C-alpha positions as CSV (number, residue, x, y, z in Angstrom):
1,M,12.2,-29.5,37.2
2,P,13.7,-33.1,37.2
3,D,16.7,-33.5,39.5
4,R,18.8,-34.9,36.7
5,L,18.3,-31.8,34.7
6,I,19.5,-29.6,37.5
7,S,22.5,-31.8,38.1
8,R,23.6,-31.5,34.5
9,M,23.8,-27.7,34.8
10,S,27.2,-26.5,35.7
11,R,27.8,-24.3,38.7
12,R,28.9,-21.7,36.4
13,V,25.6,-21.7,34.5
14,L,23.7,-21.5,37.7
15,D,25.8,-18.5,38.8
16,L,25.2,-16.7,35.6
17,A,22.4,-14.2,35.5
18,C,20.0,-14.5,32.6
19,A,20.3,-10.8,31.9
20,I,17.9,-10.4,29.0
21,V,16.7,-6.9,28.1
22,L,13.3,-6.1,26.7
23,V,13.7,-7.4,23.2
24,G,12.1,-6.7,19.9
25,A,9.3,-9.1,20.7
26,L,7.8,-6.2,22.8
27,A,7.1,-4.4,19.6
28,P,4.9,-5.8,16.8
29,A,6.7,-7.5,14.0
30,A,7.5,-5.1,11.2
31,S,4.9,-5.3,8.5
32,S,6.1,-6.8,5.4
33,A,6.5,-4.3,2.7
34,A,7.1,-4.4,-1.0
35,I,7.7,-2.1,-4.0
36,M,6.4,-3.4,-7.3
37,R,5.6,-2.0,-10.7
38,F,2.7,-2.6,-13.1
39,G,1.4,-1.1,-16.3
40,S,3.2,-0.4,-19.5
41,P,7.0,-1.2,-19.6
42,L,7.3,2.0,-21.7
43,N,9.1,0.1,-24.4
44,V,7.9,2.3,-27.3
45,P,7.6,6.1,-27.8
46,A,4.2,7.7,-27.8
47,T,3.0,8.2,-31.4
48,L,-0.8,8.2,-30.9
49,N,-2.9,10.9,-29.3
50,T,-6.3,11.3,-27.6
51,A,-7.8,13.6,-30.2
52,E,-7.2,11.5,-33.3
53,D,-6.4,7.9,-32.4
54,L,-9.2,6.7,-30.2
55,G,-11.8,4.4,-31.8
56,Y,-14.8,6.8,-32.0
57,P,-16.1,7.0,-35.5
58,G,-17.1,10.7,-35.1
59,T,-19.4,12.7,-37.5
60,N,-19.0,15.1,-40.3
61,T,-20.2,18.4,-38.9
62,A,-21.2,21.4,-41.0
63,V,-19.5,24.5,-39.7
64,P,-18.7,27.9,-41.0
65,P,-15.4,28.1,-42.9
66,A,-12.5,28.2,-40.5
67,P,-8.7,27.8,-40.7
68,D,-9.0,24.1,-39.9
69,A,-12.1,23.6,-41.9
70,P,-11.8,25.8,-45.1
71,N,-14.7,24.0,-46.8
72,G,-17.0,24.3,-43.9
73,I,-16.8,20.6,-43.1
74,F,-14.9,19.4,-40.0
75,H,-14.5,15.7,-39.2
76,T,-14.9,15.1,-35.5
77,N,-13.6,11.8,-33.9
78,H,-15.2,12.6,-30.6
79,F,-16.2,15.5,-28.4
80,G,-13.4,17.4,-26.8
81,A,-14.5,16.3,-23.4
82,D,-13.0,14.7,-20.3
83,T,-11.2,11.5,-21.1
84,V,-10.1,8.4,-19.2
85,L,-7.7,5.9,-20.7
86,W,-6.6,2.5,-19.2
87,N,-4.9,-0.6,-20.4
88,V,-6.8,-3.9,-20.1
89,A,-4.3,-6.1,-22.0
90,S,-0.6,-5.7,-22.6
91,T,2.0,-7.5,-24.7
92,A,4.6,-7.1,-21.9
93,G,3.2,-5.3,-18.9
94,I,0.7,-6.2,-16.2
95,P,-2.4,-4.0,-16.6
96,Q,-3.9,-4.5,-13.1
97,A,-2.5,-3.8,-9.7
98,P,-1.0,-7.0,-8.3
99,A,-1.6,-6.0,-4.7
100,T,-3.5,-3.5,-2.5
101,G,-1.5,-0.5,-1.5
102,Q,-0.4,3.0,-2.6
103,A,0.5,4.3,-6.1
104,V,3.6,6.2,-4.9
105,K,4.8,7.1,-8.4
106,V,3.3,7.2,-11.9
107,S,5.5,7.4,-14.9
108,L,3.9,8.7,-18.1
109,E,5.5,8.8,-21.6
110,G,4.5,11.5,-24.0
111,C,3.4,15.1,-24.1
112,A,0.6,17.5,-25.1
113,E,0.6,18.6,-28.8
114,E,0.3,22.3,-29.3
115,A,-1.8,23.8,-32.1
116,S,0.3,25.6,-34.7
117,D,-2.0,28.7,-34.7
118,G,-3.8,28.6,-31.4
119,P,-3.5,29.1,-27.7
120,S,-1.3,26.9,-25.5
121,P,-2.9,23.5,-24.7
122,L,-4.4,22.7,-21.4
123,T,-1.6,20.7,-19.6
124,Q,-3.3,19.6,-16.4
125,I,-3.9,15.9,-16.0
126,H,-4.8,13.5,-13.3
127,F,-4.4,9.8,-12.5
128,Q,-7.2,7.7,-11.2
129,D,-7.7,4.4,-9.5
130,I,-10.6,2.6,-11.2
131,T,-12.2,-0.8,-10.5
132,P,-13.3,-3.1,-13.4
133,L,-17.0,-4.0,-13.5
134,P,-17.0,-7.6,-14.8
135,E,-20.8,-7.9,-15.0
136,E,-21.6,-4.5,-16.4
137,G,-18.4,-4.0,-18.4
138,G,-16.3,-0.9,-18.1
139,A,-15.1,0.5,-14.8
140,K,-15.8,2.7,-11.8
141,V,-13.7,5.7,-10.8
142,N,-12.7,5.4,-7.1
143,I,-10.3,8.3,-6.5
144,S,-8.4,10.9,-8.5
145,S,-4.9,12.3,-7.8
146,Q,-4.1,16.0,-7.5
147,G,-3.5,17.8,-10.8
148,F,-0.2,17.4,-12.6
149,E,1.3,19.1,-15.6
150,I,2.2,17.2,-18.7
151,P,5.0,18.7,-20.9
152,V,4.2,20.3,-24.2
153,C,5.7,18.6,-27.2
154,G,8.6,20.6,-28.6
155,Q,9.1,22.7,-25.5
156,N,12.3,22.0,-23.4
157,G,13.0,19.0,-25.6
158,A,9.7,17.2,-24.8
159,S,8.6,14.6,-27.3
160,G,6.7,11.3,-27.5
161,A,9.8,9.6,-25.9
162,T,9.8,11.9,-22.8
163,V,9.0,10.1,-19.6
164,S,7.7,12.2,-16.8
165,T,7.4,10.8,-13.2
166,Y,4.7,12.1,-10.8
167,E,4.1,11.4,-7.1
168,P,0.4,11.3,-6.3
169,V,-0.7,12.0,-2.7
170,N,-2.6,9.1,-1.1
171,L,-3.6,7.5,-4.4
172,C,-4.9,4.2,-2.9
173,V,-5.1,1.2,-5.2
174,S,-6.8,-2.2,-4.6
175,A,-5.6,-5.5,-6.1
176,G,-7.1,-5.9,-9.5
177,D,-7.7,-2.2,-10.1
178,Y,-6.3,-0.2,-13.0
179,V,-4.5,3.2,-12.7
180,A,-5.9,5.4,-15.5
181,F,-4.9,8.6,-17.3
182,N,-7.4,11.3,-17.0
183,D,-7.6,14.7,-18.8
184,E,-10.1,17.5,-18.9
185,G,-10.5,17.7,-22.6
186,G,-9.1,21.2,-23.2
187,Y,-11.6,22.0,-25.9
188,V,-11.1,25.3,-27.7
189,P,-13.4,26.1,-30.7
190,D,-11.7,25.8,-34.1
191,V,-8.4,24.8,-32.4
192,Y,-8.8,21.8,-30.1
193,R,-12.2,20.6,-31.3
194,N,-11.5,17.0,-30.1
195,G,-9.8,18.3,-27.1
196,V,-6.0,18.7,-26.7
197,P,-4.1,15.9,-28.5
198,Y,-2.4,14.2,-25.5
199,E,0.2,12.1,-27.2
200,V,0.5,9.3,-24.5
201,M,-0.3,6.1,-26.4
202,G,1.8,3.8,-28.5
203,S,1.0,1.4,-31.3
204,L,1.4,-2.2,-29.9
205,P,-0.3,-5.2,-31.6
206,G,-1.6,-7.4,-28.9
207,S,-2.3,-4.6,-26.4
208,T,-5.8,-3.3,-25.7
209,M,-6.7,0.1,-24.2
210,D,-10.2,1.1,-23.1
211,S,-11.3,4.8,-23.2
212,F,-14.2,6.8,-21.9
213,V,-15.1,10.3,-23.1
214,K,-17.8,12.4,-21.5
215,N,-18.2,16.0,-20.3
216,D,-18.2,16.0,-16.4
217,G,-18.5,12.2,-16.6
218,T,-15.1,11.0,-15.4
219,G,-14.9,12.2,-11.8
220,N,-14.8,10.2,-8.6
221,G,-17.7,7.8,-8.4
222,A,-18.3,7.9,-12.2
223,I,-19.4,4.7,-13.9
224,L,-17.4,4.3,-17.2
225,S,-20.0,1.9,-18.6
226,S,-19.2,-0.3,-21.6
227,S,-22.9,0.1,-22.6
228,D,-22.5,3.9,-23.0
229,L,-21.8,3.8,-26.7
230,N,-21.9,6.8,-29.0
231,A,-20.1,8.0,-32.1
232,N,-18.6,10.9,-30.3
233,E,-18.4,9.9,-26.6
234,G,-18.8,7.1,-24.1
235,F,-16.9,3.9,-24.0
236,E,-14.6,2.5,-26.6
237,V,-12.2,-0.4,-27.0
238,N,-8.9,0.5,-28.7
239,H,-7.2,-2.6,-30.0
240,G,-3.5,-2.5,-30.8
241,E,-2.9,0.6,-28.6
242,E,-1.3,0.9,-25.2
243,L,-1.4,3.7,-22.7
244,L,2.2,4.4,-21.9
245,L,1.8,4.6,-18.1
246,R,3.7,2.7,-15.5
247,V,2.8,2.6,-11.7
248,T,5.2,2.1,-8.8
249,L,3.1,0.4,-6.1
250,A,4.0,0.3,-2.4
251,T,2.6,-1.9,0.3
252,G,3.1,-2.4,4.0
253,A,5.5,0.0,5.7
254,D,6.3,1.6,2.4
255,A,2.7,2.7,1.9
256,T,0.7,5.2,3.9
257,H,-1.7,3.8,6.4
258,I,-4.4,5.9,4.8
259,C,-4.4,3.2,2.1
260,A,-5.5,-0.4,2.8
261,G,-2.4,-2.5,2.8
262,G,-0.2,0.3,4.1
263,T,1.1,0.9,7.6
264,A,3.5,3.9,7.3
265,G,2.6,6.8,9.6
266,L,0.7,4.7,12.2
267,P,1.6,5.3,15.8
268,P,3.5,2.4,17.3
269,V,1.3,-0.4,18.7
270,L,2.1,-1.0,22.3
271,P,2.3,-4.6,23.5
272,A,-0.7,-6.0,25.4
273,I,1.3,-6.4,28.6
274,R,4.2,-4.6,30.2
275,V,6.6,-6.3,32.6
276,S,9.2,-4.1,34.1
277,R,12.6,-5.2,35.4
278,Q,11.9,-6.1,39.1
279,T,13.0,-8.0,42.1
280,D,10.4,-10.3,43.6
281,G,10.3,-12.5,46.7
282,I,9.5,-16.2,46.8
283,N,7.4,-17.5,49.7
284,H,7.5,-20.8,51.6
285,E,5.2,-22.4,49.0
286,R,7.7,-21.6,46.3
287,I,5.4,-19.0,44.7
288,V,6.8,-15.8,43.3
289,A,4.3,-13.0,42.3
290,V,5.5,-10.9,39.3
291,A,3.9,-7.5,38.6
292,V,2.3,-7.5,35.1
293,Y,0.4,-4.5,33.6
294,C,-2.3,-5.5,31.1
295,R,-3.2,-2.6,28.7
296,P,-6.3,-3.7,26.8
297,S,-9.6,-2.9,28.6
298,T,-10.8,-6.4,27.6
299,G,-8.1,-8.1,29.6
300,C,-5.2,-10.3,28.9
301,K,-5.1,-14.1,28.6
302,G,-2.0,-16.2,28.1
303,A,0.7,-18.3,29.6
304,V,4.0,-17.4,31.3
305,T,7.3,-19.3,31.8
306,L,10.1,-18.5,34.1
307,S,13.5,-19.9,33.1
308,V,17.2,-19.6,34.1
309,G,20.6,-20.4,32.7
310,G,22.2,-20.2,29.3
311,Q,20.0,-23.1,28.2
312,Q,16.9,-21.2,29.3
313,V,15.7,-24.2,31.4
314,S,12.1,-23.8,32.6
315,V,11.8,-23.6,36.4
316,G,8.2,-22.4,36.6
317,N,5.1,-21.8,34.5
318,S,1.5,-20.6,34.8
319,S,-1.5,-19.7,32.7
320,F,-3.3,-16.4,33.4
321,S,-6.3,-14.2,32.8
322,L,-5.7,-10.7,34.0
323,P,-8.1,-7.7,34.2
324,G,-7.6,-4.9,31.7
325,D,-5.9,-1.5,32.3
326,N,-4.6,-2.8,35.5
327,T,-1.4,-4.0,37.2
328,S,-1.7,-7.5,38.7
329,H,0.7,-9.8,40.6
330,L,0.9,-13.0,38.6
331,P,1.7,-16.0,40.9
332,I,4.2,-18.5,39.5
333,R,5.1,-21.7,41.4
334,L,8.8,-22.6,41.0
335,A,10.5,-26.0,41.0
336,P,11.8,-27.2,44.4
337,K,15.5,-27.1,43.3
338,V,15.2,-23.4,42.6
339,M,15.0,-22.7,46.4
340,A,18.4,-24.2,46.9
341,M,19.7,-22.1,44.0
342,I,18.2,-19.0,45.4
343,R,19.6,-19.6,48.9
344,K,23.1,-20.4,47.6
345,H,23.4,-17.4,45.3
346,D,21.3,-15.0,47.3
347,G,18.8,-14.8,44.5
348,V,18.8,-15.6,40.8
349,Q,18.0,-13.7,37.7
350,A,15.4,-15.4,35.6
351,T,13.8,-14.8,32.2
352,L,10.1,-14.3,32.2
353,T,8.4,-15.1,28.9
354,A,4.7,-14.4,28.5
355,V,2.7,-15.3,25.4
356,V,-0.5,-13.3,24.8
357,G,-2.5,-13.6,21.6
358,G,0.3,-15.5,19.9
359,K,2.9,-12.7,20.6
360,S,5.8,-13.2,23.0
361,F,7.0,-10.7,25.6
362,T,10.2,-11.2,27.5
363,Q,11.8,-9.5,30.5
364,T,14.4,-10.3,33.2
365,V,13.3,-10.5,36.8
366,T,15.3,-11.2,40.0
367,V,13.9,-13.8,42.4
368,K,15.1,-13.7,46.1
369,I,14.1,-14.9,49.5
370,F,13.1,-11.9,51.7
């Protein structure tokens, strides 16, 4: 240290111990986290349903006379099979996930319509993370949520304006993915021929919703191919319609570590090195050896600085390469003037700052002449 720098330091500063406890730098910086929403803004009530308002042309099927087909002719829009719905364009919302993380909440507007003279409708639904397939068209199903229950229209006040919020377990989403609505059809002969009418869509010019209908064709790993075209099943583009589904997406510390982009639930990451509070002696060559524990088996490389005083003036520094999973004594040569300081005050407290892998670790050590 230059003599003039020492001379500028007041006696009082020299007398003060640089008592600095192990600070937050010993722990990894908190992961940035964010809560964001994407999907439909839910600005309109659900007035369209999955049985009658998807774009499948259907067929006129000859059947025996039945209550819903008294003339023996029943018009079918599509088979009452498993269905996936997802928005690809929206007049006001963002259809695709803006970041990678966890879908912690899904809000769905609407209800399941009950037949007037039939059994109660199937109410179990799922939500799915699906990835668009730009080259093939359509999407791939990555993961499905646990089963949830959608309210039945007319029961307990449920209607097309009812918004139900669900909390999927570990529904991981990648940036650019869609979160889709998935039902199991709910086909019942002569009652729910096109499946249960899940009233979860709204009429919105400018919005576009894709759909895919196929028995046992919508599970995890399924390809919802845009080339799978049929009058009664497969892929369909539904212009002017919007799935009324909104996703709350969490990232960082707000999302489970099971999902990419999430860190919640991870055990704390210990720093690469540990320096305990200690008292070390300085030898006649002005070298003090500080005990440092290196955790990684691959070893620790970095630089260390020893400083004193309120201005944290450097009085010694060194670079190091320490063996892993081992305690080493790191030699640091101190400035000549430090010897006089140590003799006068029977030792000084100094701040040791080590930098390893771009992270800083700080601890207070006492330096004395033994």
